[in-house]
C-alpha positions, -999 to 999 in steps of 0.1 A, spaced: -107 548 -605 -131 552 -577 -151 515 -594 -116 497 -592 -112 509 -552 -145 501 -542 -142 468 -560 -108 459 -540 -124 473 -507 -154 447 -508 -131 418 -509 -109 432 -480 -136 440 -456 -149 405 -459 -113 393 -449 -112 414 -423 -148 406 -414 -140 365 -413 -109 369 -392 -122 390 -363 -149 360 -365 -124 335 -360 -106 353 -330 -136 362 -314 -146 326 -314 -140 308 -278 -123 273 -280 -138 245 -265 -125 234 -236 -117 197 -229 -112 176 -195 -77 170 -206 -63 203 -213 -37 213 -189 -21 247 -180 15 249 -190 42 271 -173 67 278 -199 95 301 -195 133 309 -212 141 275 -189 121 252 -220 143 270 -248 167 245 -262 196 264 -272 232 245 -278 248 275 -295 244 309 -276 261 319 -246 242 301 -214 224 312 -188 228 314 -156 207 283 -145 221 264 -177 256 271 -162 247 261 -127 232 228 -147 262 223 -168 288 224 -135 294 192 -119 303 213 -85 269 229 -85 246 199 -82 231 207 -48 225 240 -60 208 229 -91 185 205 -71 174 236 -48 168 260 -73 144 230 -89 130 222 -54 120 260 -44 105 262 -83 138 288 -90 143 277 -120 122 296 -147 127 329 -127 163 328 -131 163 313 -169 147 346 -180 160 378 -195 176 392 -164 204 406 -159 210 388 -131 242 386 -104 242 350 -88 262 339 -63 266 303 -68 273 280 -36 295 251 -49 285 216 -35 316 219 -12 301 249 2 264 233 9 288 204 29 301 228 54 263 235 64 256 220 98 248 177 92 212 179 82 208 213 73 204 206 31 181 177 35 158 196 59 158 225 35 151 202 8 114 190 23 83 205 8 73 219 38 102 242 36 97 253 1 94 289 12 129 291 37 149 277 8 138 299 -16 144 330 3 180 317 12 183 312 -27 170 346 -32 199 358 -8 221 347 -36 209 367 -65 206 405 -71 187 421 -99 215 439 -120 247 425 -137 273 433 -112 304 435 -124 340 431 -103 356 460 -118 324 486 -106 325 471 -73 340 488 -44 348 476 -9 320 474 16 290 480 -10 263 467 -2 240 450 -28 204 444 -23 193 407 -32 160 393 -44 147 390 -10 153 419 1 183 413 24 218 429 18 249 416 9 281 434 16 312 434 -7 345 431 4 377 436 -21 413 426 -3 441 419 -24 421 424 -59 395 393 -44 360 396 -38 345 382 -9 311 384 -1 295 388 39 332 387 49 325 349 46 323 337 12 350 342 -13 346 344 -49 362 316 -63 357 319 -103 334 346 -123 317 333 -151 298 356 -177 262 341 -185 232 355 -216 215 367 -187 238 381 -155 271 369 -147 273 342 -120 301 344 -89 311 311 -81 313 310 -38 329 285 -13 300 295 15 262 296 13 249 329 25 223 326 48 202 359 52 203 378 85 171 361 101 182 331 90 216 321 110 
């Protein structure tokens, strides 16, 4: 019996040793090597429920929001697991801002300001309307709070943005709103 175990142990040790050697060998780096940042936004899936970003991408009423998410490099984060609660302003909501505001925010030098505004529309966690109460505050991704008001069964954010639709997502929930939320220091 000892001979059989010894007979099997030698090839097994050889395989383990060769695997360790190949994983320790460094791979040569070529001059053309590039680092690619890939998150859930790179996953192609037309079968499963859409994440919050894919919901916005699929909406003709959210093209400005999608362009802003791309400009602020915020797509990958919002495509990941979550859960997220996203207050998604429509194109008409962006149109209510003073003329030139959106164009100014989309400039490369204003990327941080744009991202701050977008993060004010995102909460980490899944906040379903059934569990929200009138006057409740929710801390947003930019660490500023929004206030939820419930009047006659309708949800209003910061007394300025009406929730006009609710869409469940694979990584959270999207509340479509009719106004852009501006962080307190951005008004």
